[in-house]
N, CA and C of each residue as an Amber inpcrd file, in Angstrom:
protein
   363
  60.7550000  43.7910000  65.7710000  60.8800000  42.3870000  65.5360000
  59.2920000  41.7530000  65.3890000  58.4500000  42.6360000  65.0430000
  57.1070000  42.1460000  64.6300000  57.5180000  42.4890000  63.2460000
  58.0940000  43.2180000  62.4960000  58.0940000  43.2720000  61.5110000
  59.0610000  42.0770000  60.5890000  59.7100000  41.7900000  61.0740000
  60.5920000  40.6930000  60.6970000  59.3520000  39.1720000  60.5280000
  59.1740000  39.2380000  61.9520000  58.0660000  38.0350000  61.8530000
  57.1250000  38.2150000  61.0320000  56.5120000  39.4420000  60.6770000
  55.5370000  39.4890000  59.5490000  56.1820000  38.6010000  58.2650000
  57.0390000  39.5430000  57.8260000  58.0220000  39.4810000  56.4600000
  58.2700000  37.6450000  56.4590000  58.4730000  37.1990000  57.4580000
  58.8270000  35.4960000  57.1560000  57.7680000  34.9440000  57.2670000
  56.3870000  35.0320000  57.8190000  55.1730000  34.5360000  57.9820000
  54.9710000  34.5560000  56.0300000  55.0310000  36.1190000  55.9290000
  54.6680000  36.1640000  54.0710000  55.4190000  35.3290000  53.3640000
  56.6650000  35.4210000  53.7520000  57.4680000  34.7780000  52.6840000
  57.4460000  32.9740000  52.6810000  56.9640000  32.5290000  53.8390000
  56.9050000  31.0900000  54.0420000  55.4650000  30.7750000  53.4310000
  54.6080000  31.8220000  53.5120000  53.4430000  31.4170000  52.6790000
  53.0830000  31.6580000  51.3430000  53.9900000  32.3530000  50.8690000
  54.4800000  32.4620000  49.4100000  55.0960000  31.3630000  48.7100000
  56.1700000  30.9170000  49.6860000  56.8800000  29.7600000  49.5410000
  56.0460000  28.7120000  49.1810000  55.1650000  28.3970000  50.3610000
  54.3420000  27.1350000  50.2730000  53.4970000  27.1150000  48.9710000
  53.0550000  28.0610000  49.0530000  51.9770000  28.2860000  47.5380000
  53.0170000  28.2580000  46.4330000  53.8370000  28.5100000  46.0930000
  54.6250000  28.0820000  44.8450000  54.9770000  26.7970000  44.5580000
  55.4720000  26.0810000  45.9850000  56.0210000  25.1730000  45.5460000
  54.9120000  23.8480000  45.9260000  54.3040000  23.7510000  46.6150000
  53.6120000  22.6210000  47.0440000  51.9170000  22.6080000  46.4750000
  51.6280000  23.2590000  45.2550000  50.2770000  23.4220000  44.6040000
  50.1440000  22.2320000  43.7830000  51.3140000  21.6110000  43.1610000
  50.6490000  20.8750000  41.8780000  51.0260000  19.3900000  42.3080000
  50.1750000  18.6530000  41.1410000  50.4340000  17.3650000  41.3390000
  51.9050000  16.9040000  41.5820000  52.3790000  15.5840000  42.2740000
  53.5050000  15.0130000  42.3820000  53.8980000  14.3590000  41.1670000
  55.1310000  13.8180000  40.7650000  55.3300000  13.1640000  39.6750000
  54.5940000  11.7580000  39.8380000  54.4070000  11.0560000  40.8120000
  53.7720000   9.8910000  40.7840000  52.6380000   9.9680000  40.3180000
  51.6980000  11.1010000  40.7730000  50.2560000  11.7390000  40.6190000
  50.1580000  11.8880000  38.8470000  51.1370000  12.7560000  38.7030000
  51.1150000  12.9400000  36.9400000  51.4330000  11.6460000  36.0490000
  52.3600000  10.6520000  36.4080000  52.5190000   9.1810000  36.2860000
  51.2250000   8.5800000  35.8830000  50.4340000   8.4880000  37.0330000
  49.5490000   7.6690000  37.1780000  48.2970000   8.2760000  36.2900000
  48.2540000   9.5720000  36.1250000  47.1570000  10.0970000  35.0310000
  47.5360000   9.8100000  34.0550000  48.9170000   9.9340000  33.3000000
  49.1680000   9.8050000  32.2200000  48.7220000   8.1340000  31.7390000
  49.2820000   7.3110000  32.7170000  48.9390000   5.8730000  32.4720000
  47.5260000   5.5580000  32.1330000  46.6160000   6.3490000  33.2790000
  45.0190000   5.9450000  32.8370000  44.8430000   6.6140000  31.5900000
  45.2670000   7.5470000  31.2950000  44.9660000   8.3910000  30.1660000
  45.4330000   6.8700000  28.6580000  46.2980000   6.9350000  28.8990000
  46.9980000   5.7420000  27.7170000  46.1870000   4.5340000  28.0300000
  45.7560000   4.0850000  29.0240000  44.8180000   2.5410000  29.0280000
  43.5540000   3.1160000  28.5240000  42.7690000   4.4770000  28.6620000
  41.4280000   4.4820000  27.8820000  41.9760000   4.5310000  26.6740000
  42.7180000   5.2920000  26.1650000  43.3000000   5.1900000  24.5470000
  43.0580000   3.8880000  24.1630000  44.1220000   3.0980000  24.5470000
  44.1640000   1.5520000  24.3220000  42.8140000   0.9400000  24.2360000
  41.9770000   1.1420000  25.3820000  40.6930000   0.2840000  25.4840000
  39.8410000   0.8240000  24.2880000  39.7610000   1.8950000  23.7000000
  38.9720000   2.4700000  22.8630000  39.6780000   1.9320000  21.1550000
  40.6920000   2.0690000  21.3350000  41.3110000   1.1500000  19.8880000
  40.7950000  -0.0340000  19.7710000  41.0420000  -0.8660000  21.0220000
  40.9200000  -2.2220000  20.6430000  39.3810000  -2.3880000  20.5610000
  38.5620000  -1.6500000  21.1230000  36.9010000  -1.7640000  20.5620000
  36.9540000  -1.4230000  19.3140000  37.3240000  -0.6480000  18.9520000
  37.1320000  -0.0470000  17.1760000  37.7960000  -1.6380000  16.5410000
  38.8630000  -1.8560000  16.9210000  39.4430000  -3.0520000  16.1890000
  38.4560000  -4.3510000  16.3240000  37.6200000  -4.4530000  17.3790000
  36.7270000  -5.7510000  17.6710000  35.3490000  -5.3500000  16.9360000
  35.1030000  -4.3470000  16.6060000  33.9860000  -3.7980000  15.7860000
  34.3270000  -4.1420000  14.3190000  35.6530000  -3.4830000  14.0000000
  35.8180000  -4.0350000  12.3310000  35.9740000  -5.4170000  12.1560000
  36.4020000  -6.1130000  13.2800000  36.4910000  -7.5540000  12.9880000
  34.8820000  -8.2600000  13.0110000  34.2390000  -7.5330000  13.9720000
  32.5560000  -8.1220000  13.8190000  31.9540000  -7.8040000  12.6290000
  32.4060000  -6.8160000  12.2740000  31.6170000  -6.0650000  10.9630000
  32.3910000  -6.9750000   9.8270000  33.8330000  -7.3330000   9.5830000
  34.3200000  -8.2040000   8.2910000  33.9040000  -9.5280000   8.6760000
  33.5320000 -10.1740000   9.9190000  32.9270000 -11.4160000  10.0110000
  31.2780000 -11.6450000   9.6720000  30.8140000 -10.2080000   9.9630000
  29.2120000 -10.4410000   9.4440000  29.1930000  -9.9120000   7.6090000
  30.1440000  -9.4660000   7.2920000  29.9240000  -9.2970000   6.0710000
  30.5800000 -10.8890000   5.0940000  31.3390000 -11.3800000   5.8020000
  31.9180000 -12.4440000   5.4130000  30.5740000 -13.4060000   5.4130000
  30.1950000 -13.7360000   6.3410000  28.8160000 -14.6810000   6.7330000
  27.8650000 -14.1570000   5.6060000  27.7300000 -12.8420000   5.1210000
  26.6080000 -12.9750000   4.5400000  27.0130000 -13.0050000   2.8210000
  28.1000000 -12.6570000   2.6230000  28.6120000 -12.9870000   1.4490000
  28.5680000 -14.5770000   0.7370000  29.0320000 -15.3260000   2.2610000
  28.6170000 -16.9050000   1.8870000  27.1700000 -17.3770000   1.8840000
  26.3930000 -16.5790000   2.6710000  25.0480000 -16.6270000   2.4860000
  24.5760000 -16.7180000   1.0470000  24.9920000 -15.6170000   0.6390000
  24.3390000 -15.0600000  -0.6570000  25.0740000 -16.1570000  -1.8320000
  26.0110000 -16.5270000  -1.6490000  26.9910000 -17.5310000  -2.3850000
  25.9760000 -18.6410000  -2.7110000  25.6980000 -19.0680000  -1.1260000
  24.9120000 -20.6210000  -1.1840000  23.4790000 -20.2250000  -1.7660000
  22.9870000 -18.7820000  -1.5450000  21.6490000 -18.7390000  -2.2730000
  21.7680000 -18.9120000  -3.9360000  22.7130000 -18.3860000  -4.2710000
  23.0030000 -17.8590000  -5.6710000  23.3610000 -19.3180000  -6.2790000
  24.0100000 -20.4420000  -5.3580000  24.3490000 -21.8140000  -6.0070000
  22.7650000 -22.3250000  -5.9020000  21.6810000 -22.0590000  -5.2160000
  20.5340000 -23.1160000  -5.0100000  19.8980000 -22.3900000  -6.2920000
  19.7200000 -20.9910000  -6.3520000  19.0750000 -20.5390000  -7.4020000
  19.4330000 -21.0200000  -8.8550000  20.8100000 -20.9050000  -9.1930000
  21.2430000 -21.6100000 -10.1470000  21.1130000 -23.0870000 -10.4970000
  21.0260000 -23.7320000  -9.3290000  20.8580000 -25.3000000  -9.3530000
  19.2330000 -25.3910000  -9.8200000  18.3360000 -24.5610000  -9.2390000
  16.9840000 -24.4960000  -9.4510000  16.5660000 -24.4050000 -11.1030000
  17.2350000 -22.9570000 -11.3980000  17.3970000 -22.4970000 -12.8130000
  17.6340000 -23.3760000 -13.7660000  18.8930000 -23.9720000 -13.6300000
  19.3530000 -25.0760000 -14.2620000  18.4830000 -26.0710000 -15.0440000
  17.6190000 -26.7070000 -13.8860000  16.7850000 -27.5740000 -14.0220000
  15.4650000 -27.1120000 -15.0230000  15.5430000 -25.5920000 -14.6330000
  14.2380000 -25.0460000 -15.1320000  14.6560000 -24.6220000 -16.5420000
  15.8000000 -24.5400000 -17.0470000  16.5050000 -24.2460000 -18.1160000
  16.3420000 -25.5440000 -19.0730000  16.7340000 -26.3850000 -18.4420000
  16.6290000 -27.9000000 -19.0110000  15.4160000 -28.3340000 -19.4410000
  14.1470000 -27.9840000 -18.5430000  12.8600000 -28.3280000 -19.1520000
  12.5500000 -27.1980000 -20.1070000  13.0570000 -25.8980000 -20.0950000
  12.7610000 -24.8890000 -20.9490000  13.4620000 -25.3680000 -22.2580000
  14.6440000 -25.8490000 -22.3420000  15.5940000 -25.9850000 -23.5980000
  14.6180000 -27.4790000 -24.3660000  14.1800000 -28.1650000 -23.2770000
  13.1450000 -29.2020000 -24.2710000  11.9900000 -28.5240000 -24.9150000
  11.4510000 -27.4440000 -24.4410000  10.1040000 -26.5410000 -24.5290000
  10.8500000 -26.0290000 -26.0940000  12.1140000 -25.0290000 -26.2560000
  12.9750000 -24.6950000 -27.0970000  13.0900000 -25.1500000 -28.1170000
  13.5250000 -26.6060000 -27.7600000  13.8620000 -27.3500000 -29.0300000
  12.5050000 -27.9320000 -29.8920000  11.5120000 -28.1240000 -28.9600000
  10.1900000 -28.4510000 -29.7710000   9.8830000 -27.2340000 -30.7510000
   9.7420000 -25.8950000 -30.1240000   9.4650000 -25.0410000 -30.5870000
  10.4170000 -24.7260000 -32.1300000  11.7220000 -25.0590000 -31.8010000
  12.5990000 -25.2380000 -32.9780000  12.1940000 -25.9770000 -33.8660000
  11.7490000 -27.2080000 -33.4160000  11.3850000 -28.2390000 -34.4800000
  10.0760000 -27.8920000 -35.3090000   9.0980000 -27.4680000 -34.4700000
   7.9650000 -26.8460000 -35.2240000   8.0760000 -25.9850000 -36.2860000
   9.2860000 -24.6930000 -35.8690000   9.1650000 -23.9410000 -36.6980000
  10.1150000 -24.3360000 -38.1580000  10.9070000 -25.4160000 -37.6380000
  11.8440000 -25.9380000 -38.8150000  10.7200000 -26.5770000 -39.8980000
   9.6580000 -27.3640000 -39.0340000   8.4800000 -28.1480000 -40.1890000
   7.9210000 -27.0160000 -41.0140000   7.6480000 -25.8790000 -40.1300000
   6.8860000 -25.0250000 -41.0600000   7.3590000 -24.5340000 -42.2860000
   8.9320000 -23.9660000 -42.0850000   9.7970000 -23.5770000 -43.0380000
   9.4740000 -24.4730000 -43.9820000   9.8350000 -26.0350000 -43.7830000
   9.9460000 -26.8890000 -45.1190000   8.8660000 -26.9710000 -45.6710000
   7.6940000 -27.0250000 -45.0700000   6.0490000 -27.1940000 -45.7490000
   6.3620000 -25.9010000 -46.9660000   6.3410000 -24.4300000 -45.9750000
   6.4060000 -23.2490000 -46.8850000   7.1810000 -23.4930000 -48.2270000
   8.4350000 -24.0430000 -48.0120000   9.2870000 -23.9290000 -49.0760000
   8.9080000 -24.8480000 -49.6450000   8.2330000 -26.1090000 -49.5220000
   7.8100000 -27.2840000 -50.3750000   6.5220000 -26.4390000 -51.3740000
   5.8410000 -25.8290000 -50.5650000   4.5550000 -24.6990000 -51.1640000
   5.2380000 -24.0400000 -52.0510000   6.2570000 -23.2860000 -51.7860000
   6.6490000 -22.1720000 -53.0740000   7.2240000 -23.0860000 -53.7880000
   7.6660000 -24.3830000 -53.8780000   8.5160000 -25.1450000 -55.1140000
   7.2010000 -25.6730000 -55.8310000   5.8910000 -25.7240000 -55.3240000
   4.9310000 -26.4690000 -56.1440000   4.1890000 -25.0900000 -56.9880000
   4.2690000 -24.0220000 -56.2330000   3.8140000 -22.6380000 -56.8840000
   4.6250000 -22.2190000 -57.9770000   6.1850000 -22.8100000 -58.0720000
   6.8880000 -22.2320000 -58.7600000   6.5450000 -23.2860000 -60.2700000
   6.2620000 -24.5170000 -59.7020000   6.2340000 -25.8110000 -60.6970000
   4.9750000 -25.3450000 -61.4310000   4.2410000 -25.0200000 -60.7050000
   2.8090000 -24.7880000 -61.7010000   2.9810000 -23.4890000 -62.2300000
   3.4500000 -22.5410000 -61.9470000   3.5920000 -21.3960000 -62.6140000
   4.4440000 -21.5860000 -64.0270000   5.5500000 -22.5170000 -63.7180000
   6.3050000 -22.8220000 -64.9030000   5.5970000 -23.6160000 -65.7910000
   4.6910000 -24.4340000 -65.3230000   4.1460000 -25.2950000 -66.1390000
   2.7800000 -24.5890000 -67.1680000   2.3010000 -23.5830000 -66.3260000
   1.4410000 -22.7720000 -66.9920000   1.9300000 -21.9050000 -68.3310000
   3.2170000 -21.2400000 -67.7680000   4.0480000 -20.7320000 -69.1680000
   4.3280000 -21.5940000 -69.9710000   4.7580000 -22.6750000 -69.8320000
   5.0020000 -23.6180000 -70.8250000   3.8160000 -24.0200000 -71.6060000
   2.7700000 -23.9110000 -70.8650000   1.5590000 -24.6980000 -71.8020000
   1.0990000 -23.1980000 -72.6840000   1.1940000 -21.9830000 -72.3730000
   0.8910000 -20.7180000 -72.9610000   1.8660000 -20.8640000 -74.1230000
   3.0880000 -20.9600000 -73.6400000   4.0280000 -20.7920000 -75.0290000
   4.3620000 -22.0020000 -75.7220000   3.3800000 -22.9650000 -75.5980000
   3.3680000 -24.0240000 -76.3010000   2.3350000 -23.8080000 -77.4260000
   1.4260000 -23.2930000 -76.7810000   0.2140000 -22.8880000 -77.7380000
   0.4330000 -21.8580000 -79.2030000
């Protein structure tokens, strides 16, 4: 009888060890749900970071566009002043060219007159 009792105790212990050691189906489902929630939270954080980055880039682009518009407006007024200066320089250059052309004509006339005088002698 002792042997039968001993075999039944050993068999019971083996049965308990093999069947009752792991988590239940509810525990497995809860662990899986927690894992999915954690993954979803990380993905949402990534999306929020991308949205914030895009908003920051858009704000920076807008600020750069506004700064460029201000620079263009300031440069435009400087260009207007400069174009006035440029036109004055151009007028002075044209006057010098006209004066030099007149001097060249006078030199040619005097040279021609000298040749005529010499050929007339």
